[in-house]
C-alpha positions as MATLAB code, in Angstrom:
seq = 'SIAMAREQILGVHDLRIHEYGPSRTIASFHAEMPYDMTLVEAHEIIDEIERELQSKEIVSEVTIHVDPVVTDDYEMLTLKDETLKLLKGISEDLDMHDFRTSNKNGETKVYFDVVIPYDYTKGDKVVKAEVLKRLSSFRDDIVYVVNIDRG';
ca = [
      15.676  -15.542    2.063;
      15.933  -19.211    1.051;
      14.701  -18.411   -2.460;
      16.766  -15.229   -2.751;
      19.933  -17.154   -1.842;
      19.903  -18.576   -5.373;
      21.445  -16.330   -7.989;
      18.761  -17.235  -10.545;
      16.020  -15.750   -8.357;
      15.805  -12.038   -9.168;
      13.014  -11.234   -6.729;
      10.017  -12.633   -4.895;
       6.560  -11.190   -4.262;
       2.958  -12.088   -3.507;
       3.912  -14.237   -0.519;
       0.843  -15.843    1.016;
       0.938  -18.015    4.139;
      -2.053  -19.901    5.480;
      -1.946  -21.682    8.816;
      -4.305  -24.565    9.502;
      -3.228  -25.506   13.017;
       0.193  -25.999   14.563;
       1.519  -28.487   12.008;
      -0.137  -27.406    8.753;
       1.204  -24.316    7.025;
       0.729  -23.761    3.310;
       2.586  -21.021    1.452;
       2.757  -19.662   -2.071;
       4.767  -16.933   -3.741;
       6.013  -15.693   -7.093;
       9.694  -16.038   -7.976;
      11.147  -13.788  -10.672;
      13.634  -15.627  -12.872;
      15.478  -14.785  -16.105;
      13.179  -15.290  -19.088;
      15.822  -17.129  -21.085;
      16.094  -20.080  -18.698;
      14.653  -23.342  -19.944;
      11.539  -24.654  -18.257;
      13.550  -27.613  -17.009;
      16.185  -25.348  -15.400;
      13.561  -23.149  -13.745;
      11.584  -26.166  -12.552;
      14.661  -27.765  -10.969;
      15.471  -24.597   -9.020;
      11.885  -24.168   -7.848;
      11.770  -27.822   -6.756;
      14.986  -27.323   -4.750;
      13.509  -24.303   -2.972;
      10.270  -26.129   -2.220;
      12.158  -29.151   -0.821;
      14.380  -26.930    1.344;
      11.425  -25.021    2.783;
       9.691  -28.298    3.603;
      12.773  -30.103    4.949;
      13.479  -27.232    7.344;
       9.810  -27.476    8.378;
       9.229  -23.831    7.533;
       6.032  -24.876    5.738;
       4.119  -28.106    5.163;
       3.439  -27.291    1.520;
       4.588  -24.565   -0.838;
       3.685  -23.607   -4.372;
       5.981  -21.277   -6.285;
       4.868  -19.461   -9.429;
       7.640  -18.483  -11.850;
       7.549  -14.986  -13.342;
       9.925  -14.602  -16.293;
      11.869  -11.326  -16.223;
      13.452   -9.803  -19.322;
      16.881   -8.436  -18.448;
      18.378   -7.542  -21.833;
      15.774   -5.601  -23.858;
      16.799   -1.938  -23.687;
      13.488   -0.558  -25.020;
      11.408   -2.633  -22.582;
      13.683   -1.792  -19.637;
      13.481    1.912  -20.509;
       9.687    1.687  -20.642;
       9.726   -0.106  -17.280;
      11.863    2.658  -15.723;
       9.593    5.372  -17.140;
       6.503    3.570  -15.852;
       8.012    3.310  -12.368;
       8.832    7.043  -12.434;
       5.237    7.743  -13.391;
       4.010    5.663  -10.427;
       6.383    7.445   -8.062;
       5.021   10.739   -9.427;
       1.622    9.709   -8.110;
       3.050    8.571   -4.775;
       6.417    7.384   -3.501;
       4.453    4.635   -1.720;
       3.497    2.936   -4.993;
       5.619    0.222   -6.567;
       5.203   -2.399   -9.283;
       6.116   -5.930  -10.299;
       5.379   -8.465  -13.052;
       6.236   -5.905  -15.749;
       6.159   -7.424  -19.217;
       5.342   -6.458  -22.778;
       3.654   -8.162  -25.697;
       3.709   -7.227  -29.366;
       1.057   -8.929  -31.482;
      -0.541   -7.820  -34.728;
       1.186   -4.444  -34.516;
      -0.255   -3.727  -31.056;
       1.973   -3.234  -28.037;
       0.586   -4.211  -24.656;
       2.216   -3.571  -21.329;
       1.197   -5.660  -18.326;
       2.136   -5.003  -14.713;
       0.866   -4.999  -11.147;
       0.758   -1.797   -9.120;
       1.713   -2.577   -5.531;
      -0.228   -0.459   -3.047;
       0.615   -0.587    0.682;
      -2.152   -1.921    2.932;
      -2.354    1.377    4.785;
      -2.526    3.537    1.659;
      -5.585    5.763    1.989;
      -6.715    5.925   -1.651;
      -8.854    3.056   -2.888;
      -7.710    0.539   -5.486;
     -10.083    1.811   -8.189;
      -8.970    5.411   -7.662;
      -5.295    4.469   -7.919;
      -5.862    2.332  -11.014;
      -7.796    5.124  -12.736;
      -5.037    7.647  -11.969;
      -2.328    5.275  -13.216;
      -4.185    4.545  -16.463;
      -4.897    8.251  -17.019;
      -1.232    9.174  -16.631;
      -0.045    6.245  -18.734;
      -2.374    7.080  -21.612;
      -1.104   10.668  -21.676;
       2.471    9.370  -21.530;
       2.216    6.821  -24.375;
      -1.095    6.581  -26.216;
       0.327    4.020  -28.677;
       0.391    1.321  -25.966;
      -2.450   -0.677  -24.432;
      -1.899   -0.928  -20.683;
      -3.188   -3.847  -18.639;
      -2.843   -2.879  -14.990;
      -3.641   -5.051  -11.993;
      -3.746   -3.822   -8.409;
      -1.869   -5.730   -5.731;
      -2.609   -4.404   -2.259;
       0.233   -5.411    0.006;
];
């Protein structure tokens, strides 16, 4: 909630908290921020969040990874929406984050993490295979790089 209170933070995920006794808690998470921010702007905001979390003694240490999010590319946003629909067609329990595209040497790559709930009964490899199968039949002109994020 401290990170999300800032308008530049579009979302957070991959929160990890490790406790090493009563006074030593280390946390890390990913913060989604607009891709068109400068590194200096993003760094200042992340530093503010880290200082606030530490000053309120919520954690002893925190590391925040910045994920740039494209918010104004219609084609990429449409592809993102279609990919999410495809995931929901497999199961309403599936979600995704870290969606991004790359166009190099005439090849389009799409990268994203499939978020699978801890209690989801199908294994990670089975889900990944099903996602890749459906994606390749949806758009065979794109190379998909899919990671699994159980959580």
